[in-house]
C-alpha positions in Angstrom: 7.0 12.4 32.8 6.1 8.9 33.8 2.8 10.2 35.3 2.0 12.1 32.1 2.5 9.0 30.0 0.6 6.7 32.4 -2.5 8.9 32.5 -2.8 8.5 28.7 -2.8 4.7 28.8 -6.6 4.4 28.4 -6.7 7.2 25.9 -4.0 5.4 23.9 -6.2 2.4 23.6 -9.0 4.5 22.2 -6.7 6.3 19.8 -5.1 3.1 18.5 -8.4 1.1 18.0 -9.4 2.8 14.7 -6.0 2.0 13.3 -6.5 -1.7 13.9 -9.6 -1.8 11.7 -7.9 -0.5 8.6 -7.0 -3.3 6.2 -3.4 -2.9 4.9 -3.4 -2.4 1.1 -2.5 -5.6 -0.7 0.1 -3.7 -2.7 2.0 -3.0 0.5 3.1 -6.6 0.6 4.5 -6.5 -3.0 6.8 -3.5 -2.7 10.1 -5.4 -2.2 12.3 -5.0 -5.2 13.8 -8.1 -6.8 17.4 -8.4 -5.6 20.2 -10.9 -5.7 19.4 -12.2 -2.2 15.7 -12.6 -3.0 16.1 -16.0 -4.5 19.1 -18.1 -5.9 17.6 -18.1 -9.4 17.7 -14.3 -9.5 21.2 -13.5 -10.6 22.5 -10.2 -12.0 21.8 -11.0 -15.6 18.2 -12.2 -14.8 17.4 -9.1 -12.8 18.9 -6.8 -15.4 16.8 -8.5 -18.1 13.6 -8.1 -16.0 14.4 -4.5 -15.2 14.7 -3.7 -19.0 11.1 -4.9 -19.3 10.1 -2.7 -16.3 9.7 -5.7 -14.0 11.1 -4.5 -10.7 9.1 -5.9 -7.8 7.7 -9.2 -6.7 4.3 -8.0 -7.7 5.5 -7.2 -11.2 7.0 -10.7 -11.5 3.9 -12.5 -10.2 1.4 -10.7 -12.5 3.5 -11.1 -15.6 2.7 -14.0 -18.0 5.0 -17.0 -17.2 5.9 -17.7 -20.9 6.8 -14.0 -21.3 9.0 -14.2 -18.2 10.8 -17.3 -19.6 11.6 -15.4 -22.8 12.8 -12.3 -21.0 14.9 -13.9 -18.3 16.1 -17.0 -20.2 15.0 -19.2 -17.3 13.2 -22.4 -18.0 9.4 -22.5 -17.6 9.7 -24.8 -14.5 12.1 -22.3 -12.8 9.6 -19.5 -13.5 6.9 -21.4 -11.7 9.2 -22.2 -8.8 10.0 -18.5 -8.5 6.3 -17.4 -8.7 5.4 -19.9 -6.0 8.2 -18.7 -3.7 7.4 -15.0 -4.2 3.6 -15.6 -3.8 4.2 -17.4 -0.5 6.6 -14.8 0.8 4.8 -11.6 -0.2 1.1 -12.5 -0.5 -1.2 -10.7 2.0 -2.1 -12.9 5.0 -5.5 -12.6 6.6 -5.4 -11.4 10.2 -7.9 -11.6 13.0 -8.9 -8.0 13.8 -8.8 -8.6 17.5 -5.3 -10.1 17.3 -4.1 -7.1 15.4 -5.7 -4.8 18.0 -3.9 -6.6 20.8 -0.6 -6.4 18.9 -1.1 -2.6 18.6 -1.8 -2.2 22.3 1.3 -4.3 23.3 3.7 -2.7 20.9 2.5 0.9 20.6 3.8 3.8 22.8 3.7 7.5 23.2 7.1 9.1 22.5 7.7 12.3 24.5 10.1 15.1 23.6 11.2 15.5 27.2 10.0 19.1 27.2 7.0 19.4 29.5 5.1 22.1 27.6 5.4 20.4 24.3 4.4 17.0 25.7 1.4 18.5 27.4 0.5 20.2 24.2 0.7 16.8 22.3 -1.1 15.0 25.1 2.0 13.0 26.1 4.0 13.0 22.8 3.9 11.4 19.4 1.8 8.2 19.1 3.5 5.3 17.2 1.8 4.0 14.0 1.1 7.6 13.0 2.5 10.0 10.5 3.2 13.5 11.8 4.0 16.5 9.6 6.0 19.5 10.8 5.4 22.4 8.4 6.5 26.0 8.3 8.3 28.5 6.3 12.1 28.3 5.8 14.1 28.5 9.0 11.0 28.2 11.2 12.4 25.6 13.6 11.2 22.4 11.9 14.5 20.5 12.2 15.0 21.8 15.7 11.6 20.3 16.6 12.6 17.0 15.1 15.9 17.0 17.0 14.1 17.3 20.4 12.4 13.9 19.8 15.5 12.3 18.4 17.4 13.3 21.5 14.8 11.7 23.8 14.6 8.5 21.8 18.3 7.8 21.5 19.4 9.1 25.0 16.4 8.3 27.2 14.7 5.4 25.4 18.0 4.0 24.1 16.4 3.2 20.8 17.2 3.8 17.1 16.2 6.6 14.7 16.3 6.5 10.9 17.0 9.9 9.3 16.3 10.4 5.6 18.2 13.6 4.8 17.1 15.2 1.6 19.0 18.5 2.2 22.3 16.9 3.3 22.5 19.2 6.3 22.1 16.9 9.3 24.3 18.4 12.0 25.5 16.2 14.9 27.0 19.4 16.4 23.6 21.1 16.5 22.0 18.0 18.0 24.8 17.9 20.6 23.8 21.4 21.8 20.5 20.0 22.9 22.3 17.4 25.0 24.5 19.5 27.3 23.2 17.8 30.4 24.6 14.4 29.2 28.2 13.2 29.3 30.3 13.0 26.2 30.2 9.2 26.4 26.4 9.2 26.5 26.2 11.7 23.6 28.5 9.5 21.5 26.4 6.4 22.2 23.2 8.3 21.4 24.6 9.6 18.1 25.5 6.0 17.2 21.8 5.1 17.3 20.9 7.6 14.5 21.1 6.1 11.1 21.4 8.7 8.4 20.8 8.1 4.7 21.4 10.8 2.1 18.5 11.3 -0.4 19.0 13.0 -3.7 15.7 12.3 -5.6 12.2 11.1 -4.8 13.2 7.7 -6.2 16.0 7.5 -3.7 13.4 8.2 -1.0 11.2 5.3 -2.1 14.2 3.0 -2.5 15.5 4.0 1.0 12.2 3.1 2.6 12.0 -0.2 0.7 15.4 -1.1 1.9 14.4 -0.2 5.4 11.5 -2.6 5.2 13.9 -5.3 4.4 16.0 -4.4 7.4 12.9 -4.3 9.6 12.0 -7.8 8.5 15.4 -8.9 9.7 14.8 -7.6 13.2 16.3 -4.1 12.8 14.5 -2.1 15.5 13.7 1.6 15.2 11.2 3.9 16.9 11.1 6.9 14.6 11.7 7.7 10.9 12.4 11.3 10.0 12.1 12.6 6.4 13.8 16.1 6.3 12.5 17.5 4.1 9.8 16.1 1.8 9.5 19.3 -0.3 13.2 19.1 -1.3 12.7 16.1 -3.5 9.1 16.7 -4.6 9.2 20.3 -5.6 12.2 19.9 -8.0 9.8 18.4 -10.5 6.9 20.3 -12.1 5.1 17.2 -13.5 2.1 17.1 -11.2 0.8 13.7 -12.3 4.2 12.1 -11.8 4.6 13.7 -8.4 1.1 12.5 -7.3 2.0 9.0 -8.4 5.2 9.1 -6.3 3.3 10.6 -3.3 0.6 7.9 -3.6 3.2 5.1 -3.5 5.1 6.9 -0.7 1.9 7.3 1.4 1.0 3.6 1.1 4.6 2.6 2.0 4.7 5.0 5.0 1.4 3.8 6.4 2.4 0.2 6.0 5.7 0.7 7.8 4.2 2.8 10.6 1.4 0.3 11.3 3.2 -2.9 10.9 6.4 -2.0 12.8 4.9 0.5 15.3 7.1 3.4 14.4 6.5 7.2 14.2 7.0 9.0 11.0 8.1 12.7 11.4 8.1 14.6 8.1 9.1 18.2 7.6 7.5 20.2 4.9 7.4 23.8 3.6 4.6 26.3 3.8 4.6 28.8 0.9 2.9 32.2 0.8 1.3 33.5 -2.4 0.1 37.1 -3.0 -3.5 37.3 -4.4 -4.3 39.9 -7.0 -1.9 41.8 -9.2 0.8 44.5 -8.6 -1.7 47.3 -8.7 -4.2 45.7 -6.3 -3.0 43.1 -3.9 -5.9 41.4 -2.2 -3.9 39.6 0.5 -1.7 36.6 0.9 -2.5 32.9 0.9 -0.5 30.1 2.6 -0.2 26.7 1.0 1.3 23.4 2.2 3.9 22.2 -0.3 3.6 18.9 -2.2 0.1 19.6 -3.5 -3.5 18.7 -2.5 -2.9 15.0 -2.6 -0.4 15.1 0.2 -2.5 17.4 2.3 -4.6 14.5 3.8 -1.8 12.0 4.2 -0.4 12.9 7.6 -2.5 11.9 10.7 -1.4 15.1 12.4 0.0 18.4 10.9 1.8 20.9 13.2 2.5 24.3 11.9 5.6 26.1 13.3 6.5 29.8 13.4 9.3 31.7 15.1 8.4 34.8 17.1 11.5 36.5 18.5 12.8 34.1 21.1 9.9 31.6 21.0 8.6 28.8 18.9 4.8 28.9 18.2 3.2 25.5 17.6 -0.3 25.1 16.1 -2.1 21.9 15.3 -3.6 22.6 11.9 -5.3 19.2 11.4 -5.4 15.9 13.3 -7.5 12.8 13.7 -6.4 12.4 17.3 -5.8 15.9 18.7 -8.0 19.0 18.7 -6.9 22.3 17.2 -4.8 24.3 19.6 -1.7 26.5 19.8 1.2 27.0 22.2 4.2 29.3 22.5 7.4 27.6 23.7 10.4 29.7 24.7 13.7 28.6 23.1 15.3 28.5 26.6 12.9 25.6 27.4 14.4 23.6 24.5 18.1 24.4 24.9 20.3 27.1 26.2 22.1 29.3 23.7 19.9 28.3 20.8 20.1 30.6 17.8 
């Protein structure tokens, strides 16, 4: 495994370099919500008054007229100016030298393997940090199992943390333990303690969860992977397309910001749906579609489609900006004994 990762060192540099040239959106630095610990002047009554006027973030506060803010919050004008100066200094975008950012990416980036040779060779070493990977497939196609293989390696071999956003409320420590039979109970317990799970009920919970995570990361909370399982569970429960696209746009910016700034991997599971073309009298064939709409289709850097074929897992790279299209069949026995 060390040889496999070492041989990709030069390729890693070439794959990271385009990421360094991308300017982070200005809005990414304004996504922190106004909280009690943001500034002493922001107490519960002030925050409640601002929220009633739809002022939730530092950006909302900075852009709002100062006299209007004084009327809304009942703070004096001088205090409003103090707050604006503080928030601007803390959250304003800072110019960076492109070469310094490139060096930072080289130093802090890594390829995260699954520990399964066939999968790691298929992915040219593993998952590259600062990227968003989507694992898509029909229901019960092995998406969560695929995510578990990387979680296992990160917490047990790399001894680093994972953040698991569970939209289905079905994370199973027992199933994950089945992948870890070669480890002692003590090692498994220590590994499970490095997985931080947050239950997500709505798409707003998802955004808030990531925003709270940014706050933790700024306070030196270290993680290597963020898993969203599953995106479709919180997006498809709303038929309002314009509202969903607005949420997905905000989510995409936030994910790219976190992945790039903190050098983590995003692993998102998503559904593939099948639709019959034609009518009942003349069916012309079926069409498969990635859930969450056309906007989301281009967000992930790499999309991997999963299918189950008897006792094997079929992986296919559907689209990627770093990997060529390819497929592989991985027997379940290579992943874990007694699976399924």
